[in-house]
C-alpha positions as CSV (number, residue, x, y, z in Angstrom):
1,M,-3.2,-2.6,22.6
2,P,-3.6,-5.9,24.2
3,S,-3.8,-8.8,22.1
4,S,-6.8,-11.5,22.5
5,S,-4.8,-13.7,24.8
6,Q,-3.6,-11.0,26.7
7,A,-7.4,-10.0,27.1
8,R,-8.7,-12.9,27.8
9,E,-5.8,-13.5,30.5
10,L,-7.2,-10.4,32.2
11,S,-10.4,-11.5,31.8
12,S,-9.9,-14.2,33.8
13,Q,-7.8,-12.6,36.5
14,Q,-10.4,-10.2,37.1
15,S,-12.8,-13.0,37.4
16,S,-10.9,-14.6,39.8
17,N,-10.1,-11.4,41.8
18,N,-14.0,-10.9,41.9
19,E,-14.6,-14.7,42.9
20,V,-12.1,-14.2,45.9
21,V,-14.0,-10.9,47.0
22,G,-17.3,-12.9,46.9
23,L,-16.2,-15.8,48.7
24,L,-14.3,-13.9,51.1
25,A,-17.4,-11.9,51.9
26,F,-19.8,-15.3,51.9
27,K,-17.1,-16.0,55.0
28,K,-17.6,-12.5,56.6
29,S,-21.3,-12.5,56.3
30,S,-22.9,-16.0,56.4
31,V,-20.4,-17.8,58.5
32,Q,-20.5,-16.6,62.7
33,S,-18.0,-19.7,63.8
34,D,-15.8,-22.3,61.9
35,P,-14.6,-24.5,64.9
36,N,-12.7,-26.8,62.3
37,N,-10.7,-23.6,60.8
38,L,-12.1,-25.2,57.3
39,L,-12.1,-21.6,55.9
40,A,-8.1,-21.1,57.0
41,S,-7.2,-21.1,53.5
42,W,-9.2,-18.6,52.4
43,S,-7.0,-15.7,52.3
44,P,-7.4,-12.3,50.6
45,N,-3.8,-12.3,49.5
46,S,-4.5,-15.2,46.9
47,A,-4.8,-14.4,43.4
48,S,-7.0,-17.4,42.9
49,P,-9.5,-19.0,45.2
50,C,-9.2,-22.3,43.2
51,S,-6.9,-24.1,45.7
52,W,-8.8,-23.2,48.7
53,S,-10.5,-25.9,50.9
54,G,-14.0,-26.8,49.6
55,I,-13.1,-25.4,46.3
56,S,-13.4,-26.8,42.9
57,C,-12.6,-24.9,39.6
58,S,-13.1,-25.4,35.5
59,L,-10.1,-25.6,33.7
60,N,-10.3,-21.8,33.1
61,G,-10.0,-21.0,36.5
62,D,-13.7,-20.0,37.4
63,V,-15.6,-21.8,40.5
64,T,-17.7,-24.3,40.0
65,T,-18.1,-26.5,42.9
66,L,-18.4,-25.2,46.5
67,N,-18.4,-27.9,49.0
68,L,-18.8,-27.4,52.9
69,T,-20.1,-30.8,53.6
70,K,-20.4,-31.3,57.3
71,A,-17.7,-28.8,57.9
72,G,-19.7,-27.6,61.6
73,L,-20.1,-24.3,59.9
74,I,-22.4,-22.2,62.0
75,G,-23.7,-19.0,60.5
76,T,-26.8,-17.6,58.6
77,L,-26.7,-17.8,54.5
78,N,-27.1,-15.1,52.0
79,L,-27.6,-17.0,49.1
80,H,-28.3,-14.5,46.8
81,S,-25.1,-12.7,47.5
82,L,-23.2,-16.1,46.9
83,T,-25.0,-16.3,43.4
84,G,-24.2,-13.1,42.6
85,A,-20.3,-13.4,43.6
86,L,-20.3,-16.2,41.6
87,Q,-21.2,-16.2,38.4
88,S,-19.9,-19.8,37.6
89,L,-21.3,-21.8,40.5
90,K,-23.0,-25.2,39.3
91,H,-23.0,-27.0,42.7
92,L,-23.3,-26.2,46.4
93,Y,-23.1,-28.4,48.9
94,L,-23.7,-26.8,52.5
95,Q,-25.5,-30.3,54.4
96,G,-24.8,-31.3,57.6
97,N,-23.9,-27.4,59.2
98,S,-26.0,-24.8,61.1
99,F,-27.1,-22.8,58.6
100,S,-30.2,-20.7,59.4
101,A,-31.7,-18.3,56.5
102,A,-30.8,-14.6,56.1
103,D,-31.5,-14.4,52.3
104,L,-33.1,-17.8,50.1
105,S,-33.2,-15.7,46.9
106,A,-30.8,-15.9,44.4
107,S,-29.0,-13.5,41.8
108,P,-30.7,-13.4,38.3
109,S,-27.6,-14.6,36.9
110,C,-27.7,-17.8,38.9
111,V,-26.7,-21.1,37.0
112,L,-26.7,-23.4,40.3
113,E,-27.9,-26.9,38.8
114,T,-26.9,-28.4,42.2
115,L,-28.3,-27.4,45.7
116,D,-27.7,-29.3,48.6
117,L,-29.0,-27.4,52.1
118,S,-29.9,-30.6,54.2
119,S,-29.2,-30.9,57.8
120,N,-29.2,-27.3,58.6
121,N,-31.2,-25.4,61.2
122,F,-33.6,-23.2,58.3
123,S,-37.0,-22.7,59.7
124,D,-38.3,-19.6,58.0
125,P,-40.7,-20.1,55.2
126,L,-39.3,-20.0,51.5
127,P,-40.0,-16.8,50.1
128,R,-41.6,-15.6,46.7
129,N,-39.2,-15.4,43.9
130,S,-36.4,-18.1,46.2
131,F,-33.4,-19.9,44.4
132,L,-36.2,-22.6,43.5
133,E,-37.9,-20.2,40.9
134,T,-34.8,-18.0,39.7
135,C,-32.2,-20.5,39.3
136,I,-33.5,-21.8,35.7
137,H,-30.8,-24.8,35.7
138,L,-31.5,-26.4,39.2
139,S,-31.8,-29.9,38.9
140,Y,-31.1,-30.9,42.0
141,V,-32.6,-29.9,45.5
142,N,-32.2,-31.2,48.8
143,L,-33.7,-29.3,51.9
144,S,-34.1,-32.4,54.1
145,H,-33.7,-32.7,57.7
146,N,-35.0,-28.8,58.4
147,S,-37.7,-27.0,60.1
148,I,-39.1,-25.3,57.4
149,P,-43.0,-24.7,57.9
150,G,-43.9,-23.8,54.6
151,G,-43.8,-20.5,52.4
152,T,-44.2,-20.5,49.1
153,L,-43.3,-23.7,46.2
154,R,-42.3,-22.8,42.9
155,F,-40.2,-24.3,40.8
156,G,-39.0,-24.6,36.7
157,P,-39.0,-27.4,34.1
158,S,-35.0,-27.8,34.8
159,L,-36.0,-29.7,38.3
160,L,-35.5,-33.4,38.2
161,Q,-35.1,-34.1,42.1
162,L,-36.4,-32.2,45.2
163,D,-36.1,-33.7,48.4
164,L,-38.0,-31.6,51.1
165,S,-38.5,-34.8,53.6
166,R,-38.1,-34.2,57.6
167,N,-39.0,-30.6,58.0
168,I,-42.6,-29.1,59.3
169,I,-44.0,-28.9,56.3
170,S,-47.9,-28.4,57.1
171,D,-49.3,-26.9,53.5
172,S,-50.7,-29.7,51.6
173,T,-51.1,-27.1,48.2
174,W,-47.0,-27.6,48.3
175,L,-48.0,-31.6,47.3
176,T,-50.7,-30.5,45.1
177,Y,-48.3,-28.1,43.3
178,S,-45.9,-30.4,43.0
179,L,-47.9,-33.2,41.5
180,S,-49.7,-31.2,39.0
181,T,-46.4,-29.0,38.0
182,C,-43.9,-32.0,38.4
183,Q,-43.3,-31.7,34.6
184,N,-39.9,-33.2,34.5
185,L,-39.2,-34.5,38.2
186,N,-38.1,-38.0,38.5
187,L,-38.1,-37.9,42.5
188,L,-40.4,-35.9,44.6
189,N,-39.8,-36.9,48.8
190,F,-42.1,-35.1,51.4
191,S,-42.0,-37.9,54.1
192,D,-41.9,-36.9,57.7
193,N,-43.6,-33.6,57.6
194,K,-47.0,-32.3,58.8
195,L,-49.0,-33.0,55.6
196,T,-52.9,-33.6,56.8
197,G,-56.2,-34.2,55.2
198,K,-56.9,-36.5,52.3
199,L,-54.8,-37.4,49.4
200,G,-56.1,-35.3,46.5
201,A,-54.0,-35.2,43.7
202,T,-52.6,-38.1,41.6
203,P,-49.0,-37.9,39.6
204,L,-51.2,-37.7,36.4
205,S,-48.6,-34.8,35.1
206,C,-45.5,-36.3,36.3
207,K,-44.4,-38.0,33.0
208,S,-41.0,-39.1,34.5
209,L,-41.5,-39.7,38.2
210,S,-39.2,-42.7,39.5
211,I,-39.8,-42.2,43.2
212,L,-42.3,-40.6,45.1
213,D,-42.7,-40.6,49.1
214,L,-45.2,-39.3,51.4
215,S,-44.7,-41.6,54.5
216,Y,-44.7,-40.4,57.8
217,N,-47.3,-37.6,57.4
218,P,-50.6,-37.4,59.0
219,F,-52.7,-37.8,55.9
220,S,-56.0,-39.4,56.4
221,G,-59.2,-40.5,54.6
222,E,-59.1,-43.0,51.6
223,I,-55.8,-43.3,48.9
224,P,-57.4,-42.3,45.8
225,P,-58.4,-45.2,43.6
226,T,-56.2,-44.4,40.9
227,F,-53.5,-43.0,42.4
228,V,-51.3,-45.7,41.5
229,A,-52.7,-46.3,37.9
230,D,-52.7,-42.1,37.3
231,S,-49.1,-42.5,37.9
232,P,-46.3,-42.6,34.6
233,P,-45.0,-45.8,33.8
234,S,-41.5,-44.7,35.3
235,L,-42.6,-44.9,38.8
236,K,-40.1,-47.6,40.7
237,Y,-40.5,-46.5,44.4
238,L,-43.5,-45.5,46.0
239,D,-44.3,-45.2,50.0
240,L,-47.3,-44.1,51.5
241,S,-46.4,-45.6,55.0
242,H,-46.8,-44.6,58.7
243,N,-50.2,-42.1,57.5
244,N,-53.3,-42.7,58.7
245,F,-55.1,-43.8,55.4
246,S,-58.0,-46.0,55.5
247,G,-60.3,-47.6,53.3
248,S,-60.7,-50.8,51.4
249,F,-57.1,-52.1,49.7
250,S,-58.9,-54.8,47.0
251,S,-60.7,-50.8,45.6
252,L,-57.1,-49.8,44.5
253,D,-56.4,-49.8,40.8
254,F,-53.1,-50.1,40.2
255,G,-53.3,-49.9,36.5
256,H,-50.3,-50.5,34.5
257,C,-47.2,-50.5,37.4
258,N,-44.9,-52.0,34.8
259,N,-42.0,-50.6,36.7
260,L,-43.0,-50.6,40.1
261,T,-40.4,-52.6,42.1
262,W,-40.6,-51.1,45.9
263,L,-44.1,-50.3,47.3
264,S,-45.1,-49.8,51.1
265,L,-48.5,-49.1,52.6
266,S,-47.5,-50.3,55.7
267,Q,-48.7,-48.6,59.2
268,N,-52.1,-47.7,57.9
269,R,-55.5,-48.6,58.6
270,L,-56.4,-50.4,55.1
271,S,-59.1,-53.1,55.4
272,G,-60.7,-55.0,52.7
273,N,-61.4,-58.6,51.9
274,G,-58.6,-59.2,49.2
275,F,-55.9,-58.3,47.2
276,P,-56.8,-56.0,44.3
277,S,-56.6,-58.1,41.4
278,S,-54.7,-55.2,39.1
279,L,-51.8,-55.6,41.7
280,R,-50.7,-58.4,39.2
281,N,-49.5,-55.8,37.1
282,C,-46.6,-55.2,39.3
283,G,-44.6,-57.9,37.7
284,L,-41.3,-56.2,38.6
285,L,-42.1,-55.9,42.6
286,Q,-38.9,-56.5,44.6
287,T,-40.1,-55.1,48.1
288,L,-44.1,-55.2,49.1
289,N,-44.7,-54.0,52.6
290,L,-48.5,-53.9,54.1
291,S,-47.7,-54.4,57.6
292,R,-49.5,-53.1,60.3
293,N,-52.9,-52.3,58.6
294,E,-56.6,-54.2,59.2
295,L,-56.4,-57.1,56.4
296,Q,-58.7,-60.1,57.2
297,F,-58.4,-62.4,54.7
298,K,-56.6,-65.6,53.6
299,I,-52.9,-64.8,52.0
300,P,-53.8,-65.0,48.1
301,G,-50.9,-67.1,47.2
302,A,-51.6,-67.8,43.5
303,L,-51.4,-63.5,43.3
304,L,-48.1,-63.5,45.2
305,R,-46.8,-66.5,43.2
306,S,-47.1,-63.8,39.7
307,F,-44.1,-61.5,41.7
308,T,-41.2,-63.8,40.3
309,N,-38.7,-61.0,41.5
310,L,-40.0,-60.4,45.1
311,R,-37.2,-60.1,47.7
312,Q,-39.0,-58.8,51.2
313,L,-42.4,-59.3,51.7
314,S,-44.2,-58.1,55.0
315,L,-48.0,-58.6,55.6
316,A,-46.9,-58.6,59.7
317,H,-49.6,-57.4,62.2
318,N,-52.9,-57.7,60.2
319,L,-55.5,-60.4,60.8
320,F,-54.8,-62.5,58.0
321,Y,-55.8,-65.8,58.9
322,G,-55.9,-69.6,57.5
323,D,-52.5,-71.7,56.1
324,I,-49.8,-69.9,54.8
325,P,-50.1,-70.6,51.4
326,L,-47.4,-73.3,49.7
327,E,-47.7,-71.3,46.3
328,L,-45.8,-68.6,48.1
329,G,-43.0,-71.1,48.4
330,Q,-43.1,-71.8,45.1
331,A,-42.3,-68.6,44.2
332,C,-39.4,-67.6,46.5
333,G,-36.0,-68.2,44.7
334,T,-35.4,-64.5,45.0
335,L,-37.1,-63.8,48.6
336,Q,-34.7,-62.9,50.9
337,E,-37.1,-61.4,53.7
338,L,-40.4,-62.9,54.7
339,D,-42.5,-61.4,57.6
340,L,-45.9,-62.6,58.7
341,S,-45.5,-62.0,62.2
342,A,-48.5,-61.0,64.2
343,N,-51.6,-62.4,62.3
344,K,-53.8,-65.4,62.8
345,L,-52.2,-67.9,60.7
346,T,-52.6,-71.6,61.6
347,G,-50.4,-75.1,60.5
348,G,-46.7,-74.8,59.6
349,L,-44.5,-73.5,56.8
350,P,-45.0,-75.9,53.7
351,Q,-42.2,-77.8,52.4
352,T,-42.2,-75.9,49.1
353,F,-40.3,-73.3,51.5
354,A,-37.7,-75.2,51.1
355,S,-36.5,-74.3,47.9
356,C,-36.1,-70.5,49.5
357,S,-32.0,-70.4,48.6
358,S,-32.1,-66.9,49.2
359,M,-34.0,-66.3,52.7
360,R,-32.2,-64.3,55.1
361,S,-34.9,-63.3,57.6
362,L,-37.8,-65.3,58.4
363,N,-40.7,-63.9,60.7
364,L,-43.3,-66.1,61.5
365,G,-43.9,-64.7,65.3
366,N,-47.1,-64.1,67.3
367,N,-49.2,-66.9,65.1
368,M,-51.0,-70.0,65.9
369,L,-48.1,-72.2,64.2
370,S,-47.5,-75.7,64.9
371,G,-45.7,-78.8,63.4
372,E,-42.0,-79.9,63.0
373,F,-41.2,-77.5,60.0
374,L,-38.4,-76.0,61.6
375,S,-36.8,-79.0,61.0
376,T,-38.2,-80.1,57.7
377,V,-37.9,-76.7,56.3
378,V,-36.0,-74.1,58.1
379,S,-33.1,-76.2,58.7
380,K,-32.6,-76.4,54.8
381,L,-32.4,-72.6,54.1
382,Q,-28.6,-72.3,54.2
383,S,-28.6,-68.9,53.6
384,L,-30.8,-68.2,56.8
385,K,-28.9,-65.3,59.1
386,Y,-32.8,-64.1,61.3
387,L,-35.2,-66.6,62.2
388,Y,-38.1,-65.2,64.2
389,V,-40.6,-67.9,65.7
390,P,-42.2,-66.4,68.9
391,F,-45.4,-66.9,70.6
392,N,-46.2,-69.8,68.8
393,N,-47.9,-73.4,69.6
394,I,-44.8,-75.5,68.3
395,T,-43.8,-78.4,70.6
396,G,-41.3,-81.4,70.9
397,T,-37.6,-80.4,71.2
398,V,-35.6,-77.7,69.6
399,P,-34.6,-79.1,66.3
400,L,-30.9,-80.0,66.4
401,S,-30.6,-79.8,62.6
402,L,-31.1,-76.1,63.0
403,A,-27.3,-75.8,63.3
404,N,-27.3,-76.9,60.0
405,C,-28.2,-72.9,59.8
406,S,-24.1,-72.0,59.7
407,Q,-24.9,-68.2,58.8
408,L,-28.1,-68.3,61.3
409,E,-27.3,-65.0,63.5
410,V,-30.8,-65.1,65.7
411,L,-32.5,-68.0,66.9
412,D,-35.8,-66.8,68.5
413,L,-38.3,-69.5,69.4
414,S,-39.5,-67.6,72.8
415,S,-42.5,-68.6,74.3
416,N,-43.5,-71.7,72.5
417,A,-44.0,-75.2,74.2
418,F,-40.9,-76.5,73.6
419,N,-39.3,-79.6,76.1
420,G,-36.4,-81.6,76.8
421,D,-32.9,-80.1,76.9
422,V,-31.7,-76.6,76.0
423,P,-29.6,-77.8,72.8
424,S,-25.9,-78.4,72.7
425,K,-24.6,-78.6,69.6
426,L,-25.8,-75.7,67.8
427,C,-22.2,-74.7,67.4
428,S,-19.2,-76.5,68.2
429,S,-15.5,-76.2,67.2
430,S,-15.6,-78.3,64.3
431,N,-19.2,-76.9,63.2
432,P,-18.6,-72.8,63.7
433,T,-21.8,-70.5,63.7
434,A,-22.5,-67.3,63.5
435,L,-25.0,-67.2,66.5
436,Q,-25.2,-64.0,68.1
437,K,-28.8,-64.4,69.7
438,L,-29.8,-67.2,71.3
439,L,-33.6,-66.8,72.9
440,L,-35.2,-69.4,74.2
441,A,-37.7,-68.1,77.1
442,D,-40.8,-69.0,78.2
443,N,-41.0,-72.9,77.1
444,Y,-40.4,-75.9,79.1
445,L,-37.1,-76.6,79.0
446,S,-35.5,-78.5,81.3
447,G,-31.7,-79.9,82.5
448,K,-28.7,-77.9,82.6
449,V,-27.3,-75.1,80.7
450,P,-25.1,-77.2,78.3
451,P,-21.1,-76.4,78.6
452,E,-21.2,-76.4,75.0
453,L,-22.7,-73.1,74.2
454,G,-19.4,-71.9,75.1
455,S,-18.3,-73.0,71.6
456,C,-20.7,-70.1,70.0
457,K,-17.9,-67.4,70.6
458,N,-19.9,-65.0,68.7
459,L,-22.8,-64.9,71.1
460,R,-24.0,-61.7,72.1
461,S,-27.7,-62.5,73.8
462,I,-28.6,-65.6,75.7
463,D,-32.1,-65.3,77.1
464,L,-33.0,-68.8,79.1
465,S,-35.5,-67.5,81.4
466,F,-39.2,-68.7,82.2
467,N,-37.8,-72.6,81.8
468,N,-37.4,-75.6,84.4
469,L,-33.5,-75.2,84.0
470,I,-31.4,-76.5,87.1
471,G,-27.5,-76.5,88.1
472,P,-25.2,-73.9,87.5
473,I,-24.2,-71.6,84.8
474,P,-21.0,-73.5,83.2
475,M,-18.1,-71.3,83.5
476,E,-18.1,-71.2,79.8
477,V,-20.8,-69.2,79.4
478,W,-19.4,-67.1,81.9
479,T,-16.5,-66.5,79.6
480,L,-17.9,-65.8,76.5
481,P,-16.1,-63.4,74.6
482,N,-18.8,-61.0,72.6
483,L,-21.3,-61.8,75.7
484,L,-23.7,-58.8,76.4
485,D,-26.9,-59.9,77.8
486,L,-27.2,-62.9,80.2
487,V,-31.1,-63.5,81.3
488,M,-31.8,-66.9,82.6
489,W,-34.3,-65.4,85.6
490,A,-36.9,-67.7,86.5
491,N,-35.7,-70.6,86.4
492,N,-34.2,-73.7,89.6
493,L,-30.8,-72.5,88.6
494,T,-28.0,-73.3,91.6
495,G,-24.2,-72.5,91.9
496,K,-22.2,-69.2,92.4
497,I,-21.5,-66.0,90.4
498,P,-17.8,-66.9,89.9
499,E,-15.3,-64.3,90.5
500,G,-14.0,-64.3,87.0
501,I,-16.3,-62.4,85.4
502,C,-15.6,-59.0,83.6
503,V,-11.9,-60.1,84.5
504,N,-10.4,-58.8,81.4
505,G,-13.2,-55.5,81.0
506,G,-16.1,-57.7,79.9
507,N,-18.9,-56.5,77.8
508,L,-21.7,-57.8,80.2
509,E,-24.8,-55.0,79.7
510,T,-27.3,-57.0,81.2
511,L,-27.4,-59.5,83.9
512,I,-30.8,-60.8,84.7
513,L,-30.7,-64.0,86.8
514,N,-33.5,-63.5,89.6
515,N,-36.3,-65.7,91.0
516,N,-33.3,-68.8,90.9
517,L,-31.6,-70.7,93.8
518,I,-28.1,-68.8,93.6
519,T,-25.8,-69.0,96.7
520,G,-22.8,-67.4,97.8
521,S,-21.7,-64.1,97.5
522,I,-21.8,-61.5,94.4
523,P,-18.2,-61.6,93.2
524,Q,-16.0,-58.8,93.8
525,S,-15.0,-58.7,89.7
526,I,-18.7,-57.1,89.1
527,G,-17.0,-53.9,89.5
528,N,-15.2,-54.3,86.4
529,C,-18.2,-55.1,84.4
530,T,-17.8,-51.5,83.5
531,N,-20.6,-51.4,80.6
532,M,-23.3,-52.7,82.5
533,I,-26.9,-51.5,83.0
534,W,-29.1,-53.9,84.6
535,V,-28.3,-56.4,87.3
536,S,-31.0,-58.1,88.5
537,L,-30.1,-60.9,91.4
538,S,-33.2,-60.5,93.4
539,S,-35.0,-63.7,95.4
540,N,-31.8,-65.7,95.1
541,R,-29.8,-66.9,98.4
542,L,-26.8,-64.7,98.1
543,T,-25.3,-64.1,101.1
544,G,-22.2,-61.7,102.1
545,E,-21.8,-58.1,101.4
546,I,-22.8,-55.4,98.7
547,P,-19.1,-55.1,96.7
548,A,-18.0,-51.5,96.5
549,G,-17.0,-51.9,93.1
550,I,-20.4,-51.6,91.7
551,G,-19.8,-47.9,92.3
552,N,-17.2,-48.4,89.3
553,L,-20.9,-48.9,87.0
554,V,-21.6,-45.6,85.6
555,N,-24.1,-46.5,83.2
556,L,-26.1,-48.9,85.9
557,A,-29.7,-47.6,85.6
558,V,-31.1,-51.1,87.4
559,L,-29.7,-52.3,90.4
560,Q,-32.3,-55.6,91.8
561,M,-31.0,-57.3,94.8
562,G,-34.1,-57.9,97.0
563,N,-35.1,-60.7,98.8
564,N,-31.7,-62.0,99.5
565,S,-29.8,-62.5,102.6
566,L,-27.1,-59.6,102.3
567,T,-25.7,-58.1,105.1
568,G,-23.0,-55.5,105.9
569,Q,-23.6,-51.7,105.3
570,I,-25.0,-50.1,101.8
571,P,-21.7,-49.3,100.2
572,P,-21.1,-45.4,100.0
573,E,-19.5,-46.1,96.5
574,L,-23.3,-46.5,95.0
575,G,-23.5,-42.8,95.4
576,K,-21.3,-42.5,92.1
577,C,-24.0,-44.8,90.1
578,Q,-25.8,-41.2,88.7
579,S,-27.5,-43.1,86.2
580,L,-29.5,-45.2,88.6
581,I,-33.4,-45.1,88.5
582,W,-34.0,-48.3,90.3
583,L,-32.8,-49.4,93.4
584,D,-33.9,-52.2,94.9
585,L,-32.1,-53.8,98.1
586,N,-35.4,-55.2,99.9
587,S,-35.6,-58.0,102.5
588,N,-31.9,-57.8,103.0
589,N,-29.9,-57.4,106.5
590,L,-28.7,-54.1,105.1
591,T,-27.3,-51.4,107.4
592,G,-25.7,-48.1,107.3
593,P,-27.4,-45.2,105.3
594,L,-28.4,-45.1,101.8
595,P,-25.7,-42.6,100.2
596,P,-26.8,-38.6,99.5
597,E,-25.8,-38.4,96.6
598,L,-29.3,-40.6,95.2
599,A,-31.6,-38.6,96.8
600,D,-32.9,-37.0,94.2
601,Q,-32.8,-40.4,92.2
602,A,-36.4,-41.7,90.7
603,G,-37.9,-45.2,92.1
604,L,-35.8,-46.3,95.1
605,V,-36.7,-49.3,96.8
606,V,-35.3,-50.2,100.2
607,S,-38.3,-50.9,102.5
608,R,-37.1,-53.6,105.4
609,N,-33.5,-52.6,105.5
610,C,-33.7,-49.6,107.3
611,F,-35.8,-46.3,108.1
612,W,-34.4,-43.4,105.6
613,E,-34.4,-40.0,107.2
614,A,-33.6,-37.1,105.4
615,V,-31.0,-39.2,103.4
616,R,-28.6,-38.9,106.1
617,I,-29.9,-41.2,109.0
618,C,-30.7,-44.6,108.8
619,K,-31.7,-46.7,111.6
620,K,-32.4,-50.2,112.1
């Protein structure tokens, strides 16, 4: 008779044998394709599966975890068989594969605690008695990024996190059930589904709920006034954005929202004549996003000043009017991102904002702001990385003091009334900056493009279009090592496009210089700009032939060279530009046929050059 230790060893061996058989059955029945050979180590000759890819075992040798994340597997999942074969399986990770559902029920012996089936091809409704109900120990379930349309939703009190985002669920009873039976849930995510109608239920029963995300659905009607007030004190994150909610924002009751740190109601149709006074109770708010609504009143500085932990505030795309309140600047010690764009704000940025030492992003675009706040306030924000102030009424010269913002990556002052020269000292060898985008279009700038811009070695985009600039584009600008977009159309620029562009392959993707006075020929080296997507040189004084090397630009979508004095034949190499959707060679002196490969391309403009007959014949 075997001893107790021998009996345990025999039992363990039998268990391992059963798990080997069960996993091989899963491989055979559920996996139709394993393109990466991840399951190559799964061999019937193994005494134990614990050394197989994706398998983790307990100290007793029982399989507790199966992790096949992003393995590239294709198949139909039979969850019932798998949970029946692996009696100790607690954690199952199959996210990022191409499984569909053969059977999403589970064995009565299921001990799963974690199940991640996200980013697969599940498209069937959840069945009755699914794993959610059968696996009584489940605490974490992720079914996001599938195409589940609905079905039957039931889960037990063990469930702590349920992520159903990015499916096509339209049955609002799922949400009603979840909010009324949430028991111990701390995370509930229904974002990016098809839930419609009014938001009826509130999270009154959710005693532990911390994260609730209902964003990106077509909900409509009013948000229940007590929706937040009925939420548990544990609620930290609430996202109702990108719906179609209407009604008065000021009628909402935020109750005792002592722990709420993240609130987004953006992209709805909320209106009203003020902020609800109870919002002041949310003293720990770090993110408040009310953008893209219909709020029409002055920004309540006194209320917003109470949020001393605020890091992100967006009131963009509303109808706020009046001055930016100075009180907001008095409480911005922690504020990192402020977006007040697309409103009807007037005046400037109060001096109190000079103390916003943590400010990284400031967007004041599309208002009616004026004054000297760029030099008196903004230039003192040492942490600023992104500055957007387009479409305002700011006059004078571009402040050189903005060079003090040495971490600035994006400077957008487009569509104002700036005059004078393009600032030449935004970057220098002694004062390097991180500047990547310089956007000064649609102003009244004059003079020449400063060669000192060549010191801004990180520049990726330059837009100086719609100004009164003269002279040539300096070689220092053409040779910027990281330049992607060079846009200077509608000026009075002269000179030539240098032969040396893209000599080292180049990164240029956009070259828009139309409506200037540029002379000379198009350089042969343009054929080296293999990343180019858009070339617009129309309405200049260019002569010579179109370089055949343009045929190397396989990503080219727009080629505009009309209204010049180009001669010679249209190079047949253009036929290799299969990405072209707009070709304009209008008003030149070109001859020869248009490449027949472009016959089916849309948007071709070739008037005043030749007649295009059946693509093959082109006569002057």
